[in-house]
C-alpha positions in Angstrom: 130.1 122.0 311.8 133.6 121.4 313.4 136.0 118.8 312.0 138.6 117.9 314.6 140.9 115.9 312.4 142.4 116.6 308.9 145.6 116.8 306.9 145.0 120.0 305.1 148.4 121.7 305.7 150.4 121.6 302.5 153.5 119.5 301.9 154.3 118.2 305.5 152.7 114.7 305.5 150.6 112.4 303.3 147.8 115.0 303.1 147.6 118.0 300.8 150.8 118.1 298.6 150.8 121.9 298.1 148.8 125.1 298.9 146.7 124.6 295.8 145.5 121.3 297.2 145.0 122.8 300.5 142.7 125.4 299.2 140.7 122.8 297.2 140.3 120.8 300.4 139.0 123.9 302.1 136.4 124.6 299.4 135.2 121.0 299.7 135.1 121.3 303.5 132.9 124.5 303.2 130.5 122.6 300.8 130.2 119.9 303.5 129.0 122.5 306.0 132.3 122.6 307.9 133.1 126.1 309.3 136.0 125.1 311.6 138.7 122.6 310.6 141.6 121.3 312.6 144.9 120.8 311.0 146.3 117.7 312.5 149.4 116.6 310.7 151.0 113.3 311.5 153.8 113.4 314.1 156.3 110.7 315.1 154.7 108.0 313.1 157.9 106.7 311.5 157.7 109.0 308.5 156.9 112.5 309.6 157.9 114.8 312.4 155.7 117.9 312.8 156.3 119.9 315.9 154.3 122.7 317.6 156.2 125.7 316.1 156.1 124.6 312.5 152.4 123.7 312.8 151.4 127.1 314.1 153.4 128.8 311.4 151.7 126.8 308.6 148.2 127.2 310.2 148.7 131.0 310.2 149.9 131.0 306.5 146.9 128.8 305.4 144.4 131.1 307.2 145.9 134.1 305.4 145.4 132.4 302.1 141.9 131.4 303.0 141.1 135.0 303.8 142.7 136.2 300.6 140.5 133.9 298.5 137.4 134.6 300.6 137.0 130.9 301.6 134.9 131.0 304.8 136.8 128.4 306.8 138.8 128.8 310.0 141.7 126.4 310.4 142.8 125.7 313.9 146.0 124.0 315.2 146.2 120.4 316.2 148.4 117.4 315.8 148.2 113.6 315.3 151.0 112.1 317.2 151.5 108.3 317.0 151.8 106.9 320.5 155.4 106.7 321.6 157.1 106.4 325.0 158.7 109.9 325.0 155.4 111.7 324.1 155.0 113.5 327.5 158.7 114.5 327.5 158.1 116.1 324.1 155.0 117.7 325.5 157.0 119.2 328.3 159.6 120.5 325.8 156.9 122.3 323.7 156.8 120.0 320.7 153.2 118.6 321.1 150.0 120.5 320.2 146.9 119.9 322.1 143.5 120.4 320.4 143.2 124.2 319.7 146.2 124.7 322.1 143.8 124.6 325.1 145.9 122.1 327.1 142.9 119.9 327.6 142.5 117.3 324.8 145.3 115.4 323.0 144.8 113.3 319.9 146.5 109.9 320.0 147.0 107.6 317.1 147.7 103.9 317.6 149.5 101.8 315.0 147.0 100.3 312.5 147.7 96.7 313.5 148.6 96.7 317.1 148.2 98.2 320.5 151.7 98.9 322.1 152.2 97.2 325.6 152.7 100.6 327.2 149.5 102.1 325.9 147.3 101.8 329.0 150.1 103.3 331.2 150.8 106.2 328.8 147.0 107.0 328.6 147.0 107.0 332.4 150.0 109.2 332.6 148.5 111.7 330.1 145.5 112.0 332.3 147.7 112.6 335.3 148.9 115.8 333.5 145.4 117.0 333.3 145.0 116.1 329.6 142.3 113.9 328.1 143.5 111.5 325.4 141.4 111.1 322.3 142.1 107.8 320.5 141.7 108.5 316.8 140.1 106.1 314.4 140.2 103.1 316.7 137.7 101.3 314.4 140.5 100.9 311.9 142.9 99.2 314.3 142.9 95.5 313.5 143.8 94.4 317.0 141.0 96.5 318.5 138.6 94.8 316.0 139.8 91.4 317.3 139.8 92.5 321.0 137.3 95.3 321.5 137.5 94.9 325.3 140.9 96.7 325.1 139.2 99.8 323.8 136.4 99.4 326.4 139.0 99.4 329.2 140.7 102.5 327.8 137.4 104.4 327.6 136.3 103.1 331.0 139.5 104.6 332.5 138.9 108.0 330.9 140.1 108.1 327.3 137.8 109.3 324.5 137.6 108.1 320.9 137.1 109.7 317.6 135.6 107.7 314.7 136.4 108.6 311.1 133.4 109.7 308.9 134.5 107.5 306.0 134.5 104.4 308.3 130.8 105.1 309.1 130.0 105.5 305.3 131.7 102.3 304.4 134.6 103.8 302.5 137.0 101.5 304.5 134.9 98.4 303.9 131.9 96.6 305.5 133.9 95.2 308.4 135.1 98.6 309.6 131.7 100.1 309.1 130.1 97.3 311.3 132.7 97.9 314.0 132.1 101.7 313.8 128.4 101.1 314.4 129.1 98.8 317.3 131.3 101.3 319.0 128.6 104.0 318.7 126.0 101.6 320.0 128.2 100.7 323.0 129.0 104.4 323.8 132.6 103.8 322.9 132.7 106.8 320.4 132.5 110.4 321.4 133.2 112.5 318.3 133.2 112.2 314.5 135.9 113.7 312.3 136.9 113.4 308.7 140.6 112.6 308.8 140.5 114.0 305.3 143.8 113.8 303.3 142.5 115.0 299.9 139.4 115.7 297.9 139.3 112.2 296.3 140.1 108.9 297.9 140.4 110.3 301.4 137.8 113.0 301.5 135.5 114.5 304.2 132.2 112.6 304.0 130.9 114.2 307.1 127.4 115.0 306.0 126.9 111.4 304.8 128.3 110.0 308.0 125.8 111.9 310.1 123.0 110.9 307.8 123.9 107.2 308.6 124.1 108.0 312.3 120.7 109.8 312.3 119.2 106.9 310.5 120.6 104.2 312.8 120.6 105.9 316.2 118.4 109.0 315.8 119.0 112.8 315.8 120.0 113.0 319.5 123.1 110.9 318.8 124.1 113.1 316.0 123.6 116.2 318.0 125.6 114.9 320.8 128.6 114.1 318.6 128.5 117.5 316.9 128.2 119.2 320.3 131.2 117.2 321.6 133.3 118.6 318.7 132.4 122.1 319.9 133.1 121.3 323.6 136.5 119.7 322.7 137.4 122.8 320.7 136.6 125.0 323.7 138.4 122.7 326.1 135.3 121.9 328.0 133.9 118.5 329.3 132.1 116.4 326.7 128.9 114.5 326.9 129.4 110.8 327.3 127.4 107.8 328.5 128.8 104.8 330.5 130.6 102.5 328.0 129.5 99.0 327.3 131.4 96.0 326.0 131.3 94.8 322.4 131.4 91.1 321.8 133.4 89.5 319.1 130.4 87.5 317.9 128.4 90.7 317.3 131.2 92.2 315.2 131.2 89.2 313.0 127.5 88.9 312.7 125.2 91.0 310.8 124.5 94.3 312.6 
């Protein structure tokens, strides 16, 4: 299994605090059935700055330690930039990391309670560069919960989304779990990842999430989501169905 989103690199954001914790996270990931894990540290979110050069150095160091301790996990480079106006300028200046450095997919984080006014334009500009933006954990954005049509418009115009496994399993509460299921049902979700920060309160939960998906939507949905993680890693086109709208009433009601 491939996990596109984690905070396993030690001491650079609110994920693993040190190498010991990174190695413990790696062991848990392996037990979850994860063979490839992307290190996607926060960038430009108001607290952390993690540019391309430093990410690659730390990924190489972590892989060396994993090899030394015979932990069968491959860590690949990524980044979780918070959306900001100069993002493409920084991409041109070599500070931004695309998924697996393929120059195809780019993770994008929105603030937890808002969607900046320039979001639609920036997502469009990113695509003009030949990149596909992947909006991470949209199910945890309070404005998108209130106005799901915003996300529908982003996806309709070419963006992808990544749901968090812990959202699907209910770790973030019933409201976010319901919204996650609605996004899956409406073809507004394209890949599942852990966004793991540690081995406790913000763990992986990937197996459990796929169990929920298989139970609610069938094996084919789970297979497609896993396959999309592989395709994104390789910089290839993902599987996706035409998106549908999600109504506010359905989010408030019982799924």
